[in-house]
py3Dmol code that shows the C-alpha trace and the ligand (Angstrom):
import py3Dmol

protein = """\
ATOM      1  CA  UNK A   1      90.443  86.436  96.582  1.00  0.00           C
ATOM      2  CA  UNK A   2      93.892  85.981  95.127  1.00  0.00           C
ATOM      3  CA  UNK A   3      95.552  89.378  95.364  1.00  0.00           C
ATOM      4  CA  UNK A   4      98.696  88.361  93.582  1.00  0.00           C
ATOM      5  CA  UNK A   5      97.292  87.568  90.110  1.00  0.00           C
ATOM      6  CA  UNK A   6      94.904  90.408  89.083  1.00  0.00           C
ATOM      7  CA  UNK A   7      93.615  90.544  85.556  1.00  0.00           C
ATOM      8  CA  UNK A   8      93.113  94.228  85.588  1.00  0.00           C
ATOM      9  CA  UNK A   9      96.214  95.281  87.458  1.00  0.00           C
ATOM     10  CA  UNK A  10      97.369  97.716  84.681  1.00  0.00           C
ATOM     11  CA  UNK A  11      93.995  99.376  84.394  1.00  0.00           C
ATOM     12  CA  UNK A  12      93.712  99.557  88.205  1.00  0.00           C
ATOM     13  CA  UNK A  13      97.069 101.314  88.554  1.00  0.00           C
ATOM     14  CA  UNK A  14      96.147 103.719  85.747  1.00  0.00           C
ATOM     15  CA  UNK A  15      92.833 104.538  87.457  1.00  0.00           C
ATOM     16  CA  UNK A  16      94.695 105.141  90.760  1.00  0.00           C
ATOM     17  CA  UNK A  17      97.030 107.498  88.953  1.00  0.00           C
ATOM     18  CA  UNK A  18      94.046 109.450  87.422  1.00  0.00           C
ATOM     19  CA  UNK A  19      92.704 109.850  90.964  1.00  0.00           C
ATOM     20  CA  UNK A  20      95.969 111.726  91.908  1.00  0.00           C
ATOM     21  CA  UNK A  21      96.197 113.880  88.737  1.00  0.00           C
ATOM     22  CA  UNK A  22      94.787 116.999  90.531  1.00  0.00           C
ATOM     23  CA  UNK A  23      98.024 117.303  92.516  1.00  0.00           C
ATOM     24  CA  UNK A  24     100.119 118.162  89.368  1.00  0.00           C
ATOM     25  CA  UNK A  25      97.651 120.830  88.243  1.00  0.00           C
ATOM     26  CA  UNK A  26      97.756 122.412  91.714  1.00  0.00           C
ATOM     27  CA  UNK A  27     101.557 122.538  91.442  1.00  0.00           C
ATOM     28  CA  UNK A  28     101.320 124.639  88.288  1.00  0.00           C
ATOM     29  CA  UNK A  29      98.575 126.807  89.829  1.00  0.00           C
ATOM     30  CA  UNK A  30     100.461 127.380  93.015  1.00  0.00           C
ATOM     31  CA  UNK A  31     103.691 128.136  91.189  1.00  0.00           C
ATOM     32  CA  UNK A  32     101.893 130.630  88.993  1.00  0.00           C
ATOM     33  CA  UNK A  33      99.861 132.319  91.820  1.00  0.00           C
ATOM     34  CA  UNK A  34     103.065 132.709  93.956  1.00  0.00           C
ATOM     35  CA  UNK A  35     104.922 134.139  90.861  1.00  0.00           C
ATOM     36  CA  UNK A  36     107.617 131.411  91.312  1.00  0.00           C
ATOM     37  CA  UNK A  37     107.988 131.056  87.546  1.00  0.00           C
ATOM     38  CA  UNK A  38     108.697 134.763  87.093  1.00  0.00           C
ATOM     39  CA  UNK A  39     111.333 134.488  89.764  1.00  0.00           C
ATOM     40  CA  UNK A  40     113.129 131.871  87.748  1.00  0.00           C
ATOM     41  CA  UNK A  41     113.878 133.895  84.576  1.00  0.00           C
ATOM     42  CA  UNK A  42     117.532 133.380  85.579  1.00  0.00           C
ATOM     43  CA  UNK A  43     119.053 130.573  87.673  1.00  0.00           C
ATOM     44  CA  UNK A  44     118.232 131.042  91.415  1.00  0.00           C
ATOM     45  CA  UNK A  45     118.804 129.133  94.636  1.00  0.00           C
ATOM     46  CA  UNK A  46     115.851 127.999  96.752  1.00  0.00           C
ATOM     47  CA  UNK A  47     116.614 130.781  99.192  1.00  0.00           C
ATOM     48  CA  UNK A  48     116.527 133.459  96.468  1.00  0.00           C
ATOM     49  CA  UNK A  49     113.175 132.157  95.114  1.00  0.00           C
ATOM     50  CA  UNK A  50     111.745 131.963  98.565  1.00  0.00           C
ATOM     51  CA  UNK A  51     112.853 135.480  99.360  1.00  0.00           C
ATOM     52  CA  UNK A  52     111.633 136.983  96.030  1.00  0.00           C
ATOM     53  CA  UNK A  53     108.205 135.309  96.413  1.00  0.00           C
ATOM     54  CA  UNK A  54     107.949 135.712 100.246  1.00  0.00           C
ATOM     55  CA  UNK A  55     107.279 131.989 100.660  1.00  0.00           C
ATOM     56  CA  UNK A  56     108.489 129.207 102.927  1.00  0.00           C
ATOM     57  CA  UNK A  57     112.007 127.966 101.857  1.00  0.00           C
ATOM     58  CA  UNK A  58     111.415 124.325 102.725  1.00  0.00           C
ATOM     59  CA  UNK A  59     108.162 124.089 100.746  1.00  0.00           C
ATOM     60  CA  UNK A  60     109.735 126.133  97.923  1.00  0.00           C
ATOM     61  CA  UNK A  61     112.273 123.464  97.309  1.00  0.00           C
ATOM     62  CA  UNK A  62     109.665 120.731  97.285  1.00  0.00           C
ATOM     63  CA  UNK A  63     107.516 122.781  94.848  1.00  0.00           C
ATOM     64  CA  UNK A  64     110.550 123.309  92.652  1.00  0.00           C
ATOM     65  CA  UNK A  65     111.345 119.552  92.565  1.00  0.00           C
ATOM     66  CA  UNK A  66     107.825 118.822  91.522  1.00  0.00           C
ATOM     67  CA  UNK A  67     108.127 121.541  88.809  1.00  0.00           C
ATOM     68  CA  UNK A  68     111.360 119.738  87.602  1.00  0.00           C
ATOM     69  CA  UNK A  69     109.345 116.536  87.372  1.00  0.00           C
ATOM     70  CA  UNK A  70     106.782 118.331  85.161  1.00  0.00           C
ATOM     71  CA  UNK A  71     109.485 119.452  82.763  1.00  0.00           C
ATOM     72  CA  UNK A  72     108.991 123.209  83.354  1.00  0.00           C
ATOM     73  CA  UNK A  73     111.932 123.762  85.745  1.00  0.00           C
ATOM     74  CA  UNK A  74     115.536 122.387  85.494  1.00  0.00           C
ATOM     75  CA  UNK A  75     117.997 121.938  88.259  1.00  0.00           C
ATOM     76  CA  UNK A  76     121.757 122.399  88.280  1.00  0.00           C
ATOM     77  CA  UNK A  77     123.137 121.534  91.652  1.00  0.00           C
ATOM     78  CA  UNK A  78     121.464 124.003  93.992  1.00  0.00           C
ATOM     79  CA  UNK A  79     120.179 126.339  91.271  1.00  0.00           C
ATOM     80  CA  UNK A  80     116.787 126.169  89.482  1.00  0.00           C
ATOM     81  CA  UNK A  81     115.692 127.850  86.341  1.00  0.00           C
ATOM     82  CA  UNK A  82     112.882 127.572  83.715  1.00  0.00           C
ATOM     83  CA  UNK A  83     113.333 125.041  80.865  1.00  0.00           C
ATOM     84  CA  UNK A  84     112.450 126.253  77.385  1.00  0.00           C
ATOM     85  CA  UNK A  85     109.014 124.792  77.803  1.00  0.00           C
ATOM     86  CA  UNK A  86     108.571 126.758  81.084  1.00  0.00           C
ATOM     87  CA  UNK A  87     109.776 129.927  79.436  1.00  0.00           C
ATOM     88  CA  UNK A  88     107.453 129.555  76.514  1.00  0.00           C
ATOM     89  CA  UNK A  89     104.347 128.785  78.594  1.00  0.00           C
ATOM     90  CA  UNK A  90     104.840 130.322  82.061  1.00  0.00           C
ATOM     91  CA  UNK A  91     106.284 133.831  81.516  1.00  0.00           C
ATOM     92  CA  UNK A  92     103.720 136.575  81.012  1.00  0.00           C
ATOM     93  CA  UNK A  93     105.759 138.204  78.163  1.00  0.00           C
ATOM     94  CA  UNK A  94     105.621 135.019  76.129  1.00  0.00           C
ATOM     95  CA  UNK A  95     103.145 134.997  73.243  1.00  0.00           C
ATOM     96  CA  UNK A  96     102.119 131.462  74.338  1.00  0.00           C
ATOM     97  CA  UNK A  97     101.634 132.301  78.051  1.00  0.00           C
ATOM     98  CA  UNK A  98      99.148 130.044  79.810  1.00  0.00           C
ATOM     99  CA  UNK A  99      98.480 132.218  82.822  1.00  0.00           C
ATOM    100  CA  UNK A 100      94.941 132.700  81.591  1.00  0.00           C
ATOM    101  CA  UNK A 101      94.466 128.940  81.593  1.00  0.00           C
ATOM    102  CA  UNK A 102      95.697 128.671  85.163  1.00  0.00           C
ATOM    103  CA  UNK A 103      93.461 131.501  86.312  1.00  0.00           C
ATOM    104  CA  UNK A 104      90.465 129.980  84.467  1.00  0.00           C
ATOM    105  CA  UNK A 105      91.148 126.555  85.938  1.00  0.00           C
ATOM    106  CA  UNK A 106      91.248 128.061  89.440  1.00  0.00           C
ATOM    107  CA  UNK A 107      87.674 129.363  88.713  1.00  0.00           C
ATOM    108  CA  UNK A 108      86.524 125.964  87.287  1.00  0.00           C
ATOM    109  CA  UNK A 109      88.210 124.181  90.204  1.00  0.00           C
ATOM    110  CA  UNK A 110      85.172 125.194  92.332  1.00  0.00           C
ATOM    111  CA  UNK A 111      82.633 123.760  89.963  1.00  0.00           C
ATOM    112  CA  UNK A 112      84.459 120.388  90.156  1.00  0.00           C
ATOM    113  CA  UNK A 113      84.803 120.657  93.892  1.00  0.00           C
ATOM    114  CA  UNK A 114      81.001 120.897  94.017  1.00  0.00           C
ATOM    115  CA  UNK A 115      80.292 118.264  91.472  1.00  0.00           C
ATOM    116  CA  UNK A 116      78.654 115.874  93.870  1.00  0.00           C
ATOM    117  CA  UNK A 117      76.059 118.624  94.772  1.00  0.00           C
ATOM    118  CA  UNK A 118      75.682 119.741  91.167  1.00  0.00           C
ATOM    119  CA  UNK A 119      74.863 116.148  90.068  1.00  0.00           C
ATOM    120  CA  UNK A 120      72.612 115.610  93.093  1.00  0.00           C
ATOM    121  CA  UNK A 121      70.559 118.801  92.482  1.00  0.00           C
ATOM    122  CA  UNK A 122      70.989 119.419  88.749  1.00  0.00           C
ATOM    123  CA  UNK A 123      71.938 122.995  89.737  1.00  0.00           C
ATOM    124  CA  UNK A 124      75.279 124.433  88.689  1.00  0.00           C
ATOM    125  CA  UNK A 125      75.049 127.068  91.442  1.00  0.00           C
ATOM    126  CA  UNK A 126      75.069 124.272  94.036  1.00  0.00           C
ATOM    127  CA  UNK A 127      78.891 124.291  93.637  1.00  0.00           C
ATOM    128  CA  UNK A 128      80.881 126.737  95.807  1.00  0.00           C
ATOM    129  CA  UNK A 129      82.050 130.029  94.344  1.00  0.00           C
ATOM    130  CA  UNK A 130      85.716 130.662  93.539  1.00  0.00           C
ATOM    131  CA  UNK A 131      87.746 133.098  95.625  1.00  0.00           C
ATOM    132  CA  UNK A 132      86.521 136.621  94.910  1.00  0.00           C
ATOM    133  CA  UNK A 133      89.782 137.766  93.317  1.00  0.00           C
ATOM    134  CA  UNK A 134      89.463 135.006  90.721  1.00  0.00           C
ATOM    135  CA  UNK A 135      85.753 135.180  90.159  1.00  0.00           C
ATOM    136  CA  UNK A 136      85.971 138.976  89.513  1.00  0.00           C
ATOM    137  CA  UNK A 137      88.373 138.303  86.712  1.00  0.00           C
ATOM    138  CA  UNK A 138      86.495 135.374  85.296  1.00  0.00           C
ATOM    139  CA  UNK A 139      85.946 136.811  81.791  1.00  0.00           C
ATOM    140  CA  UNK A 140      89.543 137.997  81.371  1.00  0.00           C
ATOM    141  CA  UNK A 141      90.957 134.598  82.502  1.00  0.00           C
ATOM    142  CA  UNK A 142      88.490 132.748  80.318  1.00  0.00           C
ATOM    143  CA  UNK A 143      89.363 134.640  77.088  1.00  0.00           C
ATOM    144  CA  UNK A 144      93.139 134.514  77.743  1.00  0.00           C
ATOM    145  CA  UNK A 145      92.736 130.826  78.491  1.00  0.00           C
ATOM    146  CA  UNK A 146      91.377 130.406  74.982  1.00  0.00           C
ATOM    147  CA  UNK A 147      94.488 132.161  73.668  1.00  0.00           C
ATOM    148  CA  UNK A 148      96.709 129.748  75.721  1.00  0.00           C
ATOM    149  CA  UNK A 149      94.952 126.748  74.222  1.00  0.00           C
ATOM    150  CA  UNK A 150      94.836 127.940  70.665  1.00  0.00           C
ATOM    151  CA  UNK A 151      98.466 129.030  70.695  1.00  0.00           C
ATOM    152  CA  UNK A 152      99.878 125.849  72.197  1.00  0.00           C
ATOM    153  CA  UNK A 153      99.011 123.222  69.566  1.00  0.00           C
ATOM    154  CA  UNK A 154      95.288 123.471  68.930  1.00  0.00           C
ATOM    155  CA  UNK A 155      95.431 126.361  66.470  1.00  0.00           C
ATOM    156  CA  UNK A 156      98.332 124.682  64.681  1.00  0.00           C
ATOM    157  CA  UNK A 157      96.268 121.419  64.406  1.00  0.00           C
ATOM    158  CA  UNK A 158      93.357 123.298  62.931  1.00  0.00           C
ATOM    159  CA  UNK A 159      95.560 125.070  60.346  1.00  0.00           C
ATOM    160  CA  UNK A 160      97.184 121.700  59.458  1.00  0.00           C
ATOM    161  CA  UNK A 161      93.794 120.321  58.632  1.00  0.00           C
ATOM    162  CA  UNK A 162      92.374 123.058  56.550  1.00  0.00           C
ATOM    163  CA  UNK A 163      93.125 124.411  53.069  1.00  0.00           C
ATOM    164  CA  UNK A 164      92.095 127.985  52.811  1.00  0.00           C
ATOM    165  CA  UNK A 165      94.412 128.914  49.959  1.00  0.00           C
ATOM    166  CA  UNK A 166      91.483 130.001  47.723  1.00  0.00           C
ATOM    167  CA  UNK A 167      89.578 131.846  50.530  1.00  0.00           C
ATOM    168  CA  UNK A 168      89.933 135.553  51.104  1.00  0.00           C
ATOM    169  CA  UNK A 169      87.696 136.601  53.966  1.00  0.00           C
ATOM    170  CA  UNK A 170      87.049 134.615  57.190  1.00  0.00           C
ATOM    171  CA  UNK A 171      84.409 135.547  59.747  1.00  0.00           C
ATOM    172  CA  UNK A 172      85.507 134.267  63.190  1.00  0.00           C
ATOM    173  CA  UNK A 173      82.218 134.149  65.061  1.00  0.00           C
ATOM    174  CA  UNK A 174      82.605 134.246  68.847  1.00  0.00           C
ATOM    175  CA  UNK A 175      86.303 134.422  67.990  1.00  0.00           C
ATOM    176  CA  UNK A 176      87.409 135.289  71.542  1.00  0.00           C
ATOM    177  CA  UNK A 177      91.054 136.354  71.629  1.00  0.00           C
ATOM    178  CA  UNK A 178      91.220 135.836  67.894  1.00  0.00           C
ATOM    179  CA  UNK A 179      94.187 133.496  68.020  1.00  0.00           C
ATOM    180  CA  UNK A 180      92.733 131.062  65.416  1.00  0.00           C
ATOM    181  CA  UNK A 181      92.315 133.970  63.053  1.00  0.00           C
ATOM    182  CA  UNK A 182      95.956 134.979  63.653  1.00  0.00           C
ATOM    183  CA  UNK A 183      97.168 131.402  63.004  1.00  0.00           C
ATOM    184  CA  UNK A 184      95.032 130.964  59.844  1.00  0.00           C
ATOM    185  CA  UNK A 185      96.214 134.298  58.459  1.00  0.00           C
ATOM    186  CA  UNK A 186      99.769 133.328  59.207  1.00  0.00           C
ATOM    187  CA  UNK A 187      99.322 130.121  57.315  1.00  0.00           C
ATOM    188  CA  UNK A 188      97.404 131.536  54.384  1.00  0.00           C
ATOM    189  CA  UNK A 189      98.830 134.846  53.063  1.00  0.00           C
ATOM    190  CA  UNK A 190      95.767 135.754  50.952  1.00  0.00           C
ATOM    191  CA  UNK A 191      93.403 135.382  53.864  1.00  0.00           C
ATOM    192  CA  UNK A 192      91.952 138.430  55.945  1.00  0.00           C
ATOM    193  CA  UNK A 193      89.760 137.911  58.896  1.00  0.00           C
ATOM    194  CA  UNK A 194      87.036 139.581  61.033  1.00  0.00           C
ATOM    195  CA  UNK A 195      86.790 138.650  64.688  1.00  0.00           C
ATOM    196  CA  UNK A 196      83.102 138.974  65.645  1.00  0.00           C
ATOM    197  CA  UNK A 197      82.435 138.987  69.417  1.00  0.00           C
ATOM    198  CA  UNK A 198      81.033 140.879  72.379  1.00  0.00           C
ATOM    199  CA  UNK A 199      82.883 144.271  73.024  1.00  0.00           C
ATOM    200  CA  UNK A 200      84.388 143.058  76.336  1.00  0.00           C
ATOM    201  CA  UNK A 201      86.064 140.123  74.566  1.00  0.00           C
ATOM    202  CA  UNK A 202      87.182 142.278  71.589  1.00  0.00           C
ATOM    203  CA  UNK A 203      89.313 144.407  73.945  1.00  0.00           C
ATOM    204  CA  UNK A 204      91.483 141.309  74.512  1.00  0.00           C
ATOM    205  CA  UNK A 205      91.319 140.310  70.836  1.00  0.00           C
ATOM    206  CA  UNK A 206      92.610 143.780  69.982  1.00  0.00           C
ATOM    207  CA  UNK A 207      95.660 143.118  72.163  1.00  0.00           C
ATOM    208  CA  UNK A 208      96.287 139.732  70.542  1.00  0.00           C
ATOM    209  CA  UNK A 209      95.988 140.980  66.996  1.00  0.00           C
ATOM    210  CA  UNK A 210      98.467 143.858  67.877  1.00  0.00           C
ATOM    211  CA  UNK A 211     100.880 141.479  69.642  1.00  0.00           C
ATOM    212  CA  UNK A 212     101.136 139.369  66.403  1.00  0.00           C
ATOM    213  CA  UNK A 213     101.288 142.476  64.081  1.00  0.00           C
ATOM    214  CA  UNK A 214      98.135 141.470  62.194  1.00  0.00           C
ATOM    215  CA  UNK A 215      96.250 144.868  62.331  1.00  0.00           C
ATOM    216  CA  UNK A 216      96.395 145.088  58.468  1.00  0.00           C
ATOM    217  CA  UNK A 217      94.636 141.791  58.019  1.00  0.00           C
ATOM    218  CA  UNK A 218      92.456 141.222  61.002  1.00  0.00           C
ATOM    219  CA  UNK A 219      89.570 143.534  61.996  1.00  0.00           C
ATOM    220  CA  UNK A 220      87.225 143.480  64.910  1.00  0.00           C
ATOM    221  CA  UNK A 221      83.406 143.565  64.701  1.00  0.00           C
ATOM    222  CA  UNK A 222      81.271 143.769  67.809  1.00  0.00           C
ATOM    223  CA  UNK A 223      78.058 141.836  67.863  1.00  0.00           C
ATOM    224  CA  UNK A 224      75.701 139.787  70.062  1.00  0.00           C
ATOM    225  CA  UNK A 225      74.372 136.600  68.485  1.00  0.00           C
ATOM    226  CA  UNK A 226      71.189 136.891  70.602  1.00  0.00           C
ATOM    227  CA  UNK A 227      70.340 140.086  68.740  1.00  0.00           C
ATOM    228  CA  UNK A 228      72.509 140.623  65.656  1.00  0.00           C
ATOM    229  CA  UNK A 229      73.071 139.044  62.248  1.00  0.00           C
ATOM    230  CA  UNK A 230      76.702 138.135  61.572  1.00  0.00           C
ATOM    231  CA  UNK A 231      76.894 140.264  58.363  1.00  0.00           C
ATOM    232  CA  UNK A 232      77.366 139.044  54.805  1.00  0.00           C
ATOM    233  CA  UNK A 233      79.801 138.466  51.976  1.00  0.00           C
ATOM    234  CA  UNK A 234      82.240 136.028  53.695  1.00  0.00           C
ATOM    235  CA  UNK A 235      83.702 133.043  51.805  1.00  0.00           C
ATOM    236  CA  UNK A 236      84.619 131.210  55.019  1.00  0.00           C
ATOM    237  CA  UNK A 237      83.374 131.300  58.524  1.00  0.00           C
ATOM    238  CA  UNK A 238      84.813 129.697  61.768  1.00  0.00           C
ATOM    239  CA  UNK A 239      82.746 128.629  64.768  1.00  0.00           C
ATOM    240  CA  UNK A 240      85.185 127.381  67.344  1.00  0.00           C
ATOM    241  CA  UNK A 241      83.853 126.372  70.712  1.00  0.00           C
ATOM    242  CA  UNK A 242      80.543 128.085  70.384  1.00  0.00           C
ATOM    243  CA  UNK A 243      78.387 125.046  69.561  1.00  0.00           C
ATOM    244  CA  UNK A 244      78.582 123.108  72.858  1.00  0.00           C
ATOM    245  CA  UNK A 245      75.727 120.682  72.469  1.00  0.00           C
ATOM    246  CA  UNK A 246      71.983 120.950  72.758  1.00  0.00           C
ATOM    247  CA  UNK A 247      71.836 124.027  74.981  1.00  0.00           C
ATOM    248  CA  UNK A 248      74.165 126.081  72.678  1.00  0.00           C
ATOM    249  CA  UNK A 249      71.437 127.507  70.373  1.00  0.00           C
ATOM    250  CA  UNK A 250      73.321 125.915  67.583  1.00  0.00           C
ATOM    251  CA  UNK A 251      70.517 126.080  65.076  1.00  0.00           C
ATOM    252  CA  UNK A 252      70.060 129.838  65.566  1.00  0.00           C
ATOM    253  CA  UNK A 253      73.806 130.386  65.196  1.00  0.00           C
ATOM    254  CA  UNK A 254      74.160 128.165  62.151  1.00  0.00           C
ATOM    255  CA  UNK A 255      71.180 129.931  60.455  1.00  0.00           C
ATOM    256  CA  UNK A 256      73.013 133.255  60.858  1.00  0.00           C
ATOM    257  CA  UNK A 257      76.295 131.620  59.631  1.00  0.00           C
ATOM    258  CA  UNK A 258      74.409 130.416  56.497  1.00  0.00           C
ATOM    259  CA  UNK A 259      73.262 133.921  55.748  1.00  0.00           C
ATOM    260  CA  UNK A 260      76.684 135.469  56.309  1.00  0.00           C
ATOM    261  CA  UNK A 261      78.400 133.097  53.854  1.00  0.00           C
ATOM    262  CA  UNK A 262      78.339 133.508  50.078  1.00  0.00           C
ATOM    263  CA  UNK A 263      77.176 130.518  48.016  1.00  0.00           C
ATOM    264  CA  UNK A 264      80.141 128.134  47.942  1.00  0.00           C
ATOM    265  CA  UNK A 265      81.281 129.592  51.309  1.00  0.00           C
ATOM    266  CA  UNK A 266      83.018 127.208  53.748  1.00  0.00           C
ATOM    267  CA  UNK A 267      81.715 126.659  57.223  1.00  0.00           C
ATOM    268  CA  UNK A 268      84.365 125.409  59.778  1.00  0.00           C
ATOM    269  CA  UNK A 269      83.295 124.087  63.179  1.00  0.00           C
ATOM    270  CA  UNK A 270      85.698 123.126  65.937  1.00  0.00           C
ATOM    271  CA  UNK A 271      84.416 121.778  69.155  1.00  0.00           C
ATOM    272  CA  UNK A 272      84.508 119.061  71.802  1.00  0.00           C
ATOM    273  CA  UNK A 273      82.746 116.063  70.272  1.00  0.00           C
ATOM    274  CA  UNK A 274      81.716 112.822  71.968  1.00  0.00           C
ATOM    275  CA  UNK A 275      81.928 109.629  70.046  1.00  0.00           C
ATOM    276  CA  UNK A 276      78.733 108.276  68.587  1.00  0.00           C
ATOM    277  CA  UNK A 277      78.266 105.740  71.320  1.00  0.00           C
ATOM    278  CA  UNK A 278      78.520 108.526  73.823  1.00  0.00           C
ATOM    279  CA  UNK A 279      81.170 106.701  75.921  1.00  0.00           C
ATOM    280  CA  UNK A 280      84.044 109.275  75.616  1.00  0.00           C
ATOM    281  CA  UNK A 281      86.740 110.275  74.961  1.00  0.00           C
ATOM    282  CA  UNK A 282      87.497 111.526  78.475  1.00  0.00           C
ATOM    283  CA  UNK A 283      88.053 115.281  77.570  1.00  0.00           C
ATOM    284  CA  UNK A 284      84.892 115.513  75.664  1.00  0.00           C
ATOM    285  CA  UNK A 285      82.996 113.592  78.403  1.00  0.00           C
ATOM    286  CA  UNK A 286      84.312 115.926  81.098  1.00  0.00           C
ATOM    287  CA  UNK A 287      83.406 118.958  79.021  1.00  0.00           C
ATOM    288  CA  UNK A 288      79.916 117.571  78.427  1.00  0.00           C
ATOM    289  CA  UNK A 289      79.566 117.214  82.233  1.00  0.00           C
ATOM    290  CA  UNK A 290      80.572 120.861  82.802  1.00  0.00           C
ATOM    291  CA  UNK A 291      78.986 122.585  79.799  1.00  0.00           C
ATOM    292  CA  UNK A 292      77.658 120.226  77.047  1.00  0.00           C
ATOM    293  CA  UNK A 293      78.821 118.577  73.922  1.00  0.00           C
ATOM    294  CA  UNK A 294      77.358 116.918  70.839  1.00  0.00           C
ATOM    295  CA  UNK A 295      78.371 113.602  69.533  1.00  0.00           C
ATOM    296  CA  UNK A 296      80.041 113.640  66.120  1.00  0.00           C
ATOM    297  CA  UNK A 297      76.854 112.342  64.410  1.00  0.00           C
ATOM    298  CA  UNK A 298      74.688 114.992  66.244  1.00  0.00           C
ATOM    299  CA  UNK A 299      76.990 117.790  65.181  1.00  0.00           C
ATOM    300  CA  UNK A 300      76.972 116.626  61.527  1.00  0.00           C
ATOM    301  CA  UNK A 301      73.150 116.460  61.652  1.00  0.00           C
ATOM    302  CA  UNK A 302      72.562 119.898  63.206  1.00  0.00           C
ATOM    303  CA  UNK A 303      74.753 121.424  60.463  1.00  0.00           C
ATOM    304  CA  UNK A 304      73.046 119.543  57.686  1.00  0.00           C
ATOM    305  CA  UNK A 305      69.640 120.598  59.104  1.00  0.00           C
ATOM    306  CA  UNK A 306      70.789 124.140  58.826  1.00  0.00           C
ATOM    307  CA  UNK A 307      70.932 123.626  54.978  1.00  0.00           C
ATOM    308  CA  UNK A 308      74.694 123.121  54.580  1.00  0.00           C
ATOM    309  CA  UNK A 309      76.029 120.566  52.035  1.00  0.00           C
ATOM    310  CA  UNK A 310      79.044 118.315  51.972  1.00  0.00           C
ATOM    311  CA  UNK A 311      79.169 118.198  55.801  1.00  0.00           C
ATOM    312  CA  UNK A 312      82.190 116.170  56.914  1.00  0.00           C
ATOM    313  CA  UNK A 313      84.400 115.533  59.864  1.00  0.00           C
ATOM    314  CA  UNK A 314      87.826 116.391  58.462  1.00  0.00           C
ATOM    315  CA  UNK A 315      89.868 115.588  61.609  1.00  0.00           C
ATOM    316  CA  UNK A 316      89.339 114.197  65.073  1.00  0.00           C
ATOM    317  CA  UNK A 317      91.804 114.557  67.870  1.00  0.00           C
ATOM    318  CA  UNK A 318      90.833 111.768  70.217  1.00  0.00           C
ATOM    319  CA  UNK A 319      93.349 112.695  72.829  1.00  0.00           C
ATOM    320  CA  UNK A 320      91.636 116.160  73.147  1.00  0.00           C
ATOM    321  CA  UNK A 321      88.178 114.877  72.329  1.00  0.00           C
ATOM    322  CA  UNK A 322      87.785 117.574  69.689  1.00  0.00           C
ATOM    323  CA  UNK A 323      86.751 117.523  66.057  1.00  0.00           C
ATOM    324  CA  UNK A 324      86.988 119.790  63.011  1.00  0.00           C
ATOM    325  CA  UNK A 325      83.912 119.726  60.780  1.00  0.00           C
ATOM    326  CA  UNK A 326      83.581 121.574  57.431  1.00  0.00           C
ATOM    327  CA  UNK A 327      80.514 122.154  55.296  1.00  0.00           C
ATOM    328  CA  UNK A 328      79.593 124.176  52.269  1.00  0.00           C
ATOM    329  CA  UNK A 329      76.816 126.793  51.882  1.00  0.00           C
ATOM    330  CA  UNK A 330      75.016 125.750  48.580  1.00  0.00           C
TER     331      UNK A 330
END
"""
ligand_1 = """\
27
SAM
C 84.437 129.387 74.494
S 84.830 130.965 73.806
C 85.440 130.564 72.214
C 86.432 131.469 71.761
C 87.190 131.049 70.478
N 86.288 130.931 69.339
C 88.011 129.815 70.760
O 87.584 128.743 70.279
O 88.982 129.907 71.466
C 83.188 131.613 73.347
C 83.199 132.992 72.811
O 81.873 133.410 72.505
C 81.750 134.756 72.828
N 80.306 135.064 73.171
C 79.574 134.623 74.212
N 78.315 135.114 74.117
C 78.221 135.790 73.013
C 77.173 136.479 72.346
N 76.028 136.585 72.914
N 77.544 137.117 71.207
C 78.729 137.062 70.613
N 79.739 136.371 71.182
C 79.520 135.769 72.330
C 82.628 134.903 74.094
O 82.951 136.320 74.286
C 83.811 133.977 73.720
O 84.849 134.762 73.048
"""
view = py3Dmol.view(width=600, height=400)
view.addModel(protein, "pdb")
view.setStyle({"model": 0}, {"cartoon": {"style": "trace"}})
view.addModel(ligand_1, "xyz")
view.setStyle({"model": 1}, {"stick": {}})
view.zoomTo()
view.show()
């Protein structure tokens, strides 16, 4: 075989690079877990960071160099500090903090570590458990992860692709931290919202709503979709990341959404969606492997089958493998 003239050399290099991606994520996770980013609020030498975090100085420098290459830390001579991006995403006091994402990914790490066994047996519990201190905080990390995702581009993308100027009351079903409600209320001044979720999640939503000064316009309503109706009288209703494919009880949730909306009410669905050939894109394919995902066509059909009209894919983010679908309750 001629190893000099390969037809797929570009794709081969790209695939090799993909094989190594886990290293960069671990840099972020280690920096976060060791509280290195918090130590970098002001410029610090390697020795100062190592001392503040009680970590090895030689490895500290290497970690910091890797952080520079990720664009979250900058270096001036022998001093390191957070870049603007690092400050916005990696300091706990920032409204866009992604600490929840990094904690959540530590938990998910163990599912992916056990993927071979999970695929072999078809059992999710064939994967190893995360370290106890992470597993115990699973719910908290998960919900704050949703906030980190929503507040760093996804919520803005949803708001850009919706026109809710003539809507007045949004029900955010399984609204999690409520960040999408916050962003939509920020964009549409006439809108009020109700975040509907389990009590444990609402405790976090309450913090988020307060943090963004939205108490006057966003209220919380506790409910369990396995038992409760969603209420009634809403002119728009958001279901973000709660219709994850065939095992998500989508028909039951959509029937309740139908009853909660007034005639003419707008249903908004945001979720991972596979392409209709079910060949990708990668983020949707990976989510499907871990949890489940509909294809675009399947999502439109399940919404039509629930009685909604004018069901359409209004935007699709192929890099994220996520789509935004709207429909009208006749
Ligand atoms: C993947 S999160 C989505 C959060 C938010 N909508 C988003 O897109 O960021 C799923 C949400 O569903 C909520 N949830 C799970 N089971 C529920 C149930 N039985 N009744 C009501 N909410 C539930 C969780 O608390 C969580 O907030």
